[in-house]
C-alpha positions in Angstrom: 43.9 107.7 -69.4 46.4 105.4 -67.8 47.8 102.6 -70.0 47.8 99.1 -68.4 51.3 98.0 -67.4 50.4 94.4 -68.3 48.4 93.5 -71.5 46.4 90.3 -71.3 44.5 88.4 -73.9 42.9 84.9 -73.9 42.6 83.2 -77.2 42.9 79.7 -78.7 43.4 78.3 -75.2 46.5 80.5 -74.7 46.9 83.3 -72.1 48.9 86.0 -73.9 50.7 88.3 -71.4 52.7 91.3 -72.5 54.8 93.5 -70.2 53.8 96.9 -71.2 55.9 99.8 -69.9 58.0 100.2 -73.1 59.1 103.8 -72.3 61.1 102.4 -69.3 62.0 99.1 -71.1 59.2 97.2 -69.2 61.0 97.6 -65.9 58.9 96.5 -62.9 57.3 98.8 -60.4 55.1 97.6 -57.6 51.8 98.1 -59.6 53.2 96.1 -62.6 54.4 93.2 -60.4 51.2 93.0 -58.4 49.1 93.1 -61.7 51.2 90.2 -63.2 50.7 88.2 -60.0 47.0 88.6 -60.2 46.9 87.7 -63.9 48.9 84.5 -63.3 46.6 83.5 -60.4 43.6 83.9 -62.7 45.3 82.0 -65.5 46.0 79.1 -63.0 42.2 79.0 -62.1 40.9 79.2 -65.7 40.5 75.6 -67.0 39.9 76.9 -70.6 43.5 78.2 -70.7 46.1 75.5 -71.3 49.3 77.4 -72.2 50.8 80.9 -71.5 52.9 83.1 -73.8 54.8 85.9 -72.0 56.6 88.7 -73.9 57.4 92.4 -73.8 56.2 95.5 -75.7 58.6 97.7 -77.6 62.3 97.1 -77.9 62.9 95.3 -74.6 61.6 92.2 -72.7 62.2 93.6 -69.3 65.0 95.7 -67.8 64.4 94.5 -64.3 63.5 96.7 -61.4 62.5 100.4 -62.0 65.2 102.1 -60.1 63.3 105.3 -60.0 60.9 103.5 -57.6 63.7 101.7 -55.7 66.3 104.5 -55.3 67.7 104.5 -51.7 66.2 106.9 -49.4 67.9 108.1 -46.2 71.3 106.7 -47.0 72.8 103.2 -47.0 71.2 100.5 -44.8 67.8 102.2 -44.8 66.2 100.4 -47.9 64.7 97.0 -47.1 65.2 95.2 -50.4 64.5 91.8 -48.8 60.9 92.8 -48.2 60.8 94.3 -51.7 61.9 91.0 -53.3 59.6 88.9 -51.2 56.6 91.0 -52.2 57.3 91.7 -55.9 59.5 89.0 -57.3 59.4 85.7 -55.3 55.7 85.4 -55.9 56.2 85.8 -59.7 58.8 83.0 -59.9 56.8 80.6 -57.8 53.7 81.3 -59.8 55.4 80.5 -63.1 57.0 77.4 -61.8 53.9 76.1 -60.1 51.5 77.0 -62.9 50.0 73.7 -64.1 50.4 74.8 -67.7 53.4 75.3 -70.0 54.8 78.9 -70.1 56.6 80.0 -73.3 58.7 83.2 -73.0 59.4 85.3 -76.1 62.3 87.5 -75.3 62.0 90.3 -77.8 64.9 92.5 -76.5 67.1 93.1 -73.5 66.3 91.0 -70.4 68.2 92.4 -67.5 68.3 91.8 -63.8 65.0 90.5 -62.6 63.8 90.5 -66.2 66.5 88.0 -67.2 65.6 85.7 -64.4 61.9 86.0 -64.9 62.5 84.7 -68.4 64.6 81.8 -67.1 61.7 80.9 -64.7 59.6 80.0 -67.7 59.5 76.5 -69.2 60.6 77.3 -72.7 62.5 80.5 -73.7 62.8 81.7 -77.3 64.8 84.9 -78.0 65.1 87.2 -80.9 68.6 87.4 -82.4 68.9 91.0 -81.1 67.9 90.0 -77.5 70.5 90.0 -74.7 70.6 88.8 -71.1 72.3 90.6 -68.3 72.7 89.8 -64.6 72.9 93.5 -63.9 72.6 93.3 -60.1 76.4 93.5 -59.5 76.6 96.8 -61.4 74.7 98.5 -58.6 76.1 96.4 -55.7 73.2 94.0 -55.3 72.9 90.2 -55.6 70.9 88.3 -58.2 67.3 87.7 -57.2 64.1 86.4 -58.9 65.6 82.9 -58.8 68.8 83.8 -60.6 71.2 82.0 -58.2 68.9 78.9 -58.5 68.4 78.8 -62.3 71.8 79.8 -63.5 73.9 76.9 -62.0 71.2 74.4 -63.1 71.0 75.7 -66.7 74.6 76.7 -67.4 76.7 75.0 -64.7 78.5 76.5 -61.7 81.5 78.0 -63.6 79.3 79.9 -66.1 76.8 80.9 -63.4 79.6 82.4 -61.3 81.0 84.4 -64.2 77.6 85.7 -65.3 76.6 86.8 -61.8 80.0 88.2 -60.7 81.0 90.0 -64.0 77.5 91.2 -65.0 78.4 91.0 -68.6 75.9 91.2 -71.4 75.1 87.8 -72.9 73.9 87.6 -76.5 71.0 85.5 -77.4 73.3 83.2 -79.4 75.6 82.8 -76.4 72.6 82.1 -74.1 71.6 79.4 -76.5 75.1 77.9 -76.5 75.1 77.8 -72.6 71.8 76.1 -72.5 69.9 79.0 -70.9 67.3 79.2 -73.6 65.7 76.9 -76.2 65.9 78.7 -79.5 67.0 81.9 -81.3 65.1 83.4 -84.3 64.9 86.6 -86.3 63.0 89.3 -84.6 60.3 89.2 -87.2 59.6 85.5 -86.5 59.5 85.7 -82.8 55.7 86.2 -82.5 55.0 83.4 -85.0 57.3 80.9 -83.4 56.7 81.8 -79.7 53.0 82.2 -79.8 52.7 79.5 -82.3 54.4 77.1 -79.9 52.0 78.2 -77.1 49.0 77.5 -79.3 50.4 74.1 -80.3 51.0 73.1 -76.6 47.4 74.3 -75.8 46.2 71.4 -78.0 48.3 68.8 -76.3 47.7 66.6 -73.3 48.1 69.5 -70.9 47.3 67.4 -67.7 50.3 65.3 -68.5 52.4 68.5 -69.3 51.6 69.8 -65.8 52.8 66.5 -64.3 56.0 66.9 -66.4 56.6 70.4 -64.9 56.2 69.0 -61.4 58.6 66.1 -62.0 61.2 68.5 -63.4 60.9 70.8 -60.5 61.2 68.0 -58.0 64.3 66.5 -59.7 66.3 69.5 -58.4 66.3 68.1 -54.9 65.3 64.5 -55.2 67.7 61.5 -55.2 67.5 59.1 -58.1 65.5 56.6 -56.1 63.1 59.3 -55.0 62.7 60.6 -58.6 62.1 57.1 -59.9 59.3 56.6 -57.3 57.8 60.0 -58.1 57.8 59.1 -61.9 55.9 55.9 -61.1 53.3 57.8 -59.0 52.8 60.5 -61.7 52.7 57.8 -64.4 49.8 56.2 -62.5 48.0 59.6 -62.5 48.7 60.1 -66.2 47.6 56.6 -67.1 44.1 57.3 -65.6 43.7 60.6 -67.5 41.2 61.2 -70.3 44.1 62.3 -72.5 45.9 59.0 -72.2 42.7 57.1 -73.1 42.2 59.4 -76.1 45.8 59.2 -77.1 45.7 55.4 -77.2 42.3 55.4 -79.1 43.7 57.8 -81.7 46.8 55.7 -82.2 44.8 52.5 -82.7 42.4 54.3 -85.0 45.2 56.0 -86.9 43.9 59.5 -86.4 45.0 62.8 -84.8 44.1 62.8 -81.1 41.8 65.4 -79.6 43.1 66.1 -76.1 41.1 68.0 -73.5 43.7 68.6 -70.8 42.1 66.1 -68.3 
């Protein structure tokens, strides 16, 4: 019986998604990418789910593309990697960024190539102390994809982004934290409790407002200050009409813990 390449569980308002090809370090093949795309689409539609936790099975988070599937055939210049990226990886990055729910990534081991950049596409990244990040593309003559050339300069700055992409050196979790690529590093034995715990915590928060925050942060990458200020005003108007805002104010005045519904 074939084992699913993506494990999925919905519990406590959290969609728990696990990359599950541990024998090949959770590297992506076509079936795995398409399965993850389908799951993210379902999560986006399910209003009972208010946060996502993404992690990997075994000793790696994701080693990127399964090269056994993508090995060149017919010599140089034959393989159309552009079509491959458009089909398998671009949709994943856009789905994560556009998902109107916070996405927590628990990097349990090595995150290389597309796997590293998939993690960076998430909203909050927590890594085990033993985890490592690697822009492995240059090692085989390719360029970073899965949003790497977009995320790296914005998270680490242009100088560090150039070094990471051009040298392809392995980056420890501690160094990734220093560069601002990730949010937190923890012992491997605590990753599940911290990462999934954060997802369950966020699932109880005003997730309509959290979705608006994600949209604002995404828009800030290309907006001028004036445009961003106006967008903040527009989104504040939306948030101010939400059920969660009304509940938050009531709870504050009544000196009790709010009960948000994500609307």
